[in-house]
C-alpha positions in Angstrom: 116.4 37.1 239.0 113.5 38.6 237.1 112.9 41.6 239.4 114.6 43.8 241.8 114.4 42.6 245.4 111.3 43.6 247.5 110.2 43.0 251.0 107.5 40.3 251.0 104.5 40.8 253.1 104.5 37.2 254.2 106.8 34.2 253.8 106.2 30.4 254.1 108.4 28.7 256.7 108.9 24.9 256.7 109.0 23.8 260.3 111.9 21.3 259.9 114.6 20.2 257.5 113.7 20.7 253.8 113.3 17.0 253.0 111.4 16.1 256.2 107.6 16.1 256.4 106.7 19.1 258.5 104.1 21.9 258.8 104.4 24.9 256.5 103.6 28.1 258.4 102.8 31.4 256.7 104.3 34.3 258.7 104.5 38.1 258.2 108.0 38.9 257.0 108.6 41.4 259.9 107.4 38.9 262.4 109.8 36.2 261.0 112.7 38.6 261.4 111.7 39.5 264.9 111.4 35.8 265.8 114.8 34.8 264.4 116.5 37.8 265.9 115.0 37.2 269.3 116.4 33.7 269.2 119.8 34.7 268.0 120.6 37.9 269.9 120.7 39.2 273.4 118.4 42.2 274.0 121.0 44.0 276.1 123.6 44.2 273.3 124.6 47.7 272.1 122.1 49.0 269.5 124.6 49.1 266.7 125.5 45.5 267.2 121.8 44.5 267.3 121.2 46.5 264.2 124.2 45.0 262.3 123.0 41.4 263.2 119.4 42.2 262.2 120.5 43.5 258.9 122.5 40.3 258.3 119.4 38.2 259.2 117.2 40.3 256.8 119.7 40.0 254.0 120.1 36.2 254.4 116.4 35.8 254.3 115.9 38.0 251.3 118.7 36.1 249.5 116.8 32.9 249.9 113.6 34.5 248.7 115.0 36.5 245.8 116.7 33.4 244.4 113.7 31.1 245.2 116.3 28.8 246.6 113.8 26.2 247.8 111.1 26.7 245.2 113.7 26.2 242.4 114.3 22.7 244.0 110.6 21.9 243.8 109.6 22.7 247.4 106.5 24.7 248.3 108.1 27.0 250.9 110.5 29.9 251.1 112.8 29.0 254.0 113.2 26.4 256.8 113.0 26.8 260.5 116.3 25.1 261.3 119.7 26.8 261.6 121.3 23.7 260.0 120.0 25.1 256.7 118.8 28.6 257.4 117.9 30.4 260.6 116.3 29.3 263.9 112.6 30.0 263.9 110.3 28.8 266.7 106.5 29.2 266.9 105.3 31.4 269.8 108.8 32.7 270.6 108.9 35.8 272.9 110.1 39.0 271.2 112.4 41.4 273.0 111.4 45.0 272.9 114.8 46.3 271.9 115.0 43.9 269.0 111.3 44.6 268.1 112.0 48.3 267.8 115.1 47.9 265.6 113.4 45.5 263.2 110.6 47.9 262.7 113.2 50.6 261.9 115.3 48.6 259.4 113.1 45.8 257.9 113.1 47.6 254.5 116.9 47.6 254.3 119.3 44.9 253.2 122.9 44.4 252.2 124.2 44.1 248.7 127.7 44.0 247.1 128.6 46.8 244.8 127.7 46.0 241.2 125.3 43.2 242.2 121.5 43.0 242.6 120.7 40.0 244.8 120.7 40.5 248.6 124.0 39.5 250.2 124.1 35.9 251.5 125.0 37.3 254.9 126.3 34.3 256.7 127.0 34.6 260.4 127.9 32.7 263.6 128.3 33.3 267.3 132.1 33.8 266.9 132.8 31.8 270.1 131.6 28.3 269.8 131.5 28.4 266.0 133.6 30.3 263.5 132.6 31.2 260.0 133.6 33.5 257.1 130.8 35.9 257.8 129.8 38.1 260.8 130.8 37.1 264.3 127.9 38.0 266.6 130.0 38.4 269.7 132.7 40.2 267.7 130.0 42.7 266.6 129.4 43.5 270.2 133.1 44.2 270.8 133.1 46.5 267.7 130.0 48.3 268.8 131.5 48.9 272.2 134.5 50.5 270.4 132.1 53.0 268.6 131.6 51.2 265.3 128.4 51.9 263.5 126.2 49.0 262.2 127.4 49.5 258.6 131.1 49.7 259.7 130.6 46.5 261.7 129.2 44.8 258.6 132.0 46.1 256.4 134.5 44.7 258.8 133.1 41.2 258.2 131.8 41.3 254.7 134.2 43.7 253.1 134.1 47.4 252.1 132.4 46.7 248.8 128.9 46.4 250.4 126.2 49.0 250.9 122.7 49.2 252.3 119.7 49.4 250.1 117.0 51.4 251.9 113.2 52.0 251.4 112.7 48.7 249.7 109.1 48.4 248.5 106.8 45.9 250.3 104.8 43.6 248.1 102.9 40.3 248.2 105.2 37.4 247.5 105.1 36.3 243.9 106.6 33.4 242.1 108.9 34.4 239.2 107.2 31.9 236.8 105.0 34.1 234.5 102.0 31.8 234.8 102.0 30.5 231.2 104.4 28.3 229.3 106.8 30.1 227.0 107.5 28.7 223.6 108.6 29.4 220.0 107.0 32.7 218.8 106.5 34.2 222.3 108.1 37.5 223.4 108.8 39.4 226.5 111.4 40.3 229.1 111.1 36.9 230.7 112.5 35.4 227.5 115.4 37.9 227.3 116.4 37.1 230.8 116.0 33.3 230.2 118.5 33.7 227.4 121.0 35.4 229.9 120.5 32.5 232.2 120.9 29.8 229.6 124.1 31.5 228.4 125.6 31.5 231.9 124.6 27.8 232.4 126.1 27.1 229.0 129.6 28.2 230.3 129.4 25.1 232.5 127.6 23.0 229.9 129.0 23.9 226.5 126.6 21.8 224.6 123.9 24.5 225.2 124.1 26.9 222.2 125.1 30.5 222.9 122.2 32.8 222.4 122.1 36.5 221.4 120.3 37.8 224.4 119.7 41.5 223.5 116.1 40.8 222.3 112.9 39.6 223.8 111.9 37.0 221.1 111.6 33.2 221.6 113.2 32.2 218.3 114.4 29.0 216.8 117.9 29.3 218.3 116.3 29.6 221.8 114.1 26.6 221.2 117.2 24.6 220.3 118.9 25.8 223.5 115.9 24.9 225.7 115.8 21.4 224.1 119.5 20.9 224.8 119.0 22.0 228.4 116.1 19.7 228.8 118.0 16.8 227.3 121.0 17.4 229.6 118.9 17.6 232.8 116.5 14.7 232.0 113.4 16.8 231.3 110.9 16.1 228.5 112.6 17.5 225.4 109.8 19.8 224.1 111.5 23.2 223.6 108.8 24.7 225.8 109.6 26.4 229.0 106.9 25.1 231.4 107.1 25.6 235.2 109.3 22.6 235.7 111.8 23.7 233.0 111.6 27.3 234.3 112.7 26.4 237.8 115.3 23.9 236.6 116.9 26.7 234.6 116.7 28.9 237.7 118.2 26.2 239.9 121.2 25.7 237.6 121.7 29.4 237.0 121.8 30.0 240.8 124.3 27.1 241.1 126.5 28.5 238.3 126.5 31.9 239.9 126.9 30.4 243.4 124.2 32.8 244.5 123.8 31.4 248.0 127.4 32.0 249.0 129.0 34.9 250.7 131.4 35.3 247.8 128.9 34.8 245.0 129.7 35.7 241.4 126.5 37.7 241.8 123.8 39.0 239.4 124.5 42.3 237.8 121.9 45.0 237.3 122.2 44.5 233.6 121.4 40.8 234.0 118.4 41.5 236.2 117.0 44.7 234.7 113.6 44.5 233.1 113.7 46.6 229.9 110.0 46.7 229.6 107.5 47.5 232.3 106.1 44.5 234.2 102.8 46.5 234.4 101.6 48.6 231.5 99.6 51.7 232.6 98.5 55.2 231.8 101.4 57.2 230.2 103.5 54.3 229.1 104.8 54.5 225.5 106.4 52.1 223.1 105.9 49.6 220.3 104.6 47.0 222.8 101.6 49.4 223.4 100.8 49.0 219.7 100.8 45.2 220.1 98.5 45.5 223.1 96.2 47.9 221.1 96.1 45.4 218.2 94.9 42.5 220.4 92.4 44.6 222.4 91.0 46.2 219.2 90.4 42.8 217.6 88.6 41.6 220.7 86.6 44.8 220.9 85.5 44.4 217.2 83.7 41.2 218.2 82.6 42.2 221.7 80.3 45.2 221.8 80.9 45.7 225.6 84.6 46.6 225.0 85.3 50.0 223.4 87.8 50.4 220.5 91.3 51.9 220.8 93.6 53.5 218.3 95.2 50.4 216.7 98.3 52.5 215.7 98.6 54.2 219.1 102.0 54.1 220.8 100.8 55.6 224.0 98.8 54.0 226.8 96.1 56.8 227.1 92.7 57.2 228.7 91.1 55.2 225.9 93.4 52.3 226.6 92.5 52.5 230.3 88.8 52.4 229.5 89.3 49.5 227.1 91.4 47.5 229.7 88.8 48.2 232.4 86.0 47.0 230.2 88.0 43.9 229.3 88.9 43.1 233.0 85.2 43.5 234.0 84.1 41.3 231.1 86.5 38.5 231.9 86.4 38.5 235.7 89.7 40.3 236.5 90.3 43.0 239.1 89.4 46.2 237.3 92.6 48.2 237.7 92.9 49.7 234.2 96.5 48.4 234.2 97.9 45.4 232.3 99.8 43.1 234.6 101.1 39.7 233.7 97.7 38.1 234.6 95.7 40.5 232.5 98.2 40.2 229.6 97.9 36.4 229.6 94.1 36.6 229.7 94.1 39.1 226.7 96.2 36.6 224.7 93.8 33.8 225.6 90.7 35.8 224.6 92.3 37.1 221.4 93.2 33.5 220.3 89.7 32.2 221.1 88.2 35.2 219.3 89.9 34.7 216.0 89.4 30.9 216.2 85.6 31.5 216.4 85.4 34.0 213.5 83.1 32.6 210.9 84.4 32.0 207.4 81.8 34.4 206.0 83.2 37.3 208.0 84.1 40.3 205.9 87.6 40.0 207.4 89.5 37.0 205.9 91.0 34.9 208.6 94.5 35.1 207.1 94.5 38.9 207.9 94.6 38.3 211.6 97.9 38.1 213.5 98.5 34.5 214.6 99.8 35.7 218.0 103.2 34.1 217.3 106.0 36.5 216.8 107.5 35.3 213.6 111.3 35.2 213.0 113.9 33.5 210.9 113.9 29.7 211.0 110.2 29.3 211.9 107.8 27.4 209.8 104.0 27.1 209.6 100.8 28.3 208.1 101.3 31.8 209.7 104.6 32.1 208.0 103.0 31.0 204.7 100.3 33.7 205.2 103.0 36.3 205.8 104.9 35.3 202.7 101.8 35.6 200.6 101.3 39.2 201.7 105.0 39.9 201.0 104.8 38.3 197.6 101.9 40.5 196.6 103.7 43.6 197.9 106.7 42.6 195.8 104.6 42.0 192.7 103.0 45.4 193.1 106.0 47.5 194.1 109.2 45.6 193.6 110.5 47.4 196.7 111.3 44.1 198.5 113.1 40.9 197.4 111.2 38.2 195.6 109.9 36.2 198.5 109.4 32.4 198.0 106.1 31.3 199.4 107.4 28.2 201.2 106.1 28.4 204.7 109.7 28.7 206.0 110.9 32.0 207.4 114.2 32.3 205.4 116.7 35.0 204.9 114.7 36.6 202.0 111.6 36.8 204.2 113.7 38.4 207.0 115.2 40.9 204.6 111.8 41.8 203.2 110.3 42.3 206.7 113.2 44.5 207.7 112.8 46.7 204.6 109.1 47.1 205.3 109.7 47.9 209.0 112.0 50.7 207.9 109.3 52.0 205.6 106.7 51.8 208.4 109.2 53.6 210.8 109.4 50.5 213.0 112.5 49.0 214.5 114.0 46.8 211.7 114.4 43.7 213.8 113.1 41.3 211.1 110.7 39.9 213.7 107.0 40.1 212.8 105.2 41.5 215.8 101.5 42.4 215.9 102.3 45.9 214.8 104.5 44.8 211.9 101.8 42.3 210.8 99.1 44.9 210.8 101.1 47.3 208.8 102.1 44.7 206.2 98.5 43.5 205.8 97.1 47.0 205.5 99.9 48.1 203.2 99.2 45.2 200.8 95.5 45.8 200.9 96.0 49.4 200.0 97.9 48.3 196.9 95.1 46.1 195.7 
């Protein structure tokens, strides 16, 4: 949902039915596929038949993993060992050489329907004792003997609108939950895609408000949608997306899309696409780099072991790398020089604790620091009040923005003023106060004093 599919290095197999107490076994993905294929297929079948069946097994498995089918239901495993629910997996099963070789050739490939992202739920059956809508294993043998290629066999059963994705990257298995709760004032691709999911769920549950999902900001409208979702599905109504709410949304999104079905509505590339890099690194550019620089530079000002960066810089350059490396070493993270989700979450934590510990006698007034909430229309609080005070002073000095009311509520006048100043600062006029917008507003007002 929040990433393109990848091949996991290892998966966790539950050795029994999902709701039965049983051992969880961690298995290399390639070994899992070899195990299942050796239990399902005959080693003397034609190569193209074996290949077609193995690709179906891979795609089925990746569909379960990509959609976190079991984890979204609260389980701590990726797939079960039983064919009643998934595929037959047995500990210490003998692998056949012909199957072993083909799996090593194709384990980075999977099936997908044209226009969709998630691996195909490639259901299959033996075709003799049991019949199904998907691939017939014995039927694939007949087709291979007629000269059909593996892909042609698969198209015969799954339709012509499928294709193979090849050279899929291998990575350690990661949960989609970003590791921190998401709430009013947060921002990021995770939030934009949550809006897409809530909108799709809302088609089935119209009480959930429709969200404008072309931005990355957790605004008041999204908070209301989350609260409504939580109320409908018997979760604590907090408006905060914690791990429980995250996976409940994922579960009902998967259900609405009918993801684990051969004829799923599917997830389009647009729905799954991450518009911003999941890992910030050398050479990246954009306004989000300015936000990163702002947080890092503030931390650096109060920590002499971390070097300064250009607070207005839009490029992740060598100075950014050195700053990030120093931060990672200082706070016990792997020193990669790249900002992944774990490093970003730690930067946020340290920034907040840093400004909370700034003494009142500091030459920098506390109200000049970004609160770490992205402020937008409808929000209330002391940080909104501080913003409006700066806007009011700018209005008094220049009369170039509307007469903002210092009320602590981010109203339409506040939004209009922010947009006008963003245009002046050559920022995207979203009306949302990011760290970069905050810094420019504060510095502009101080320059007028």
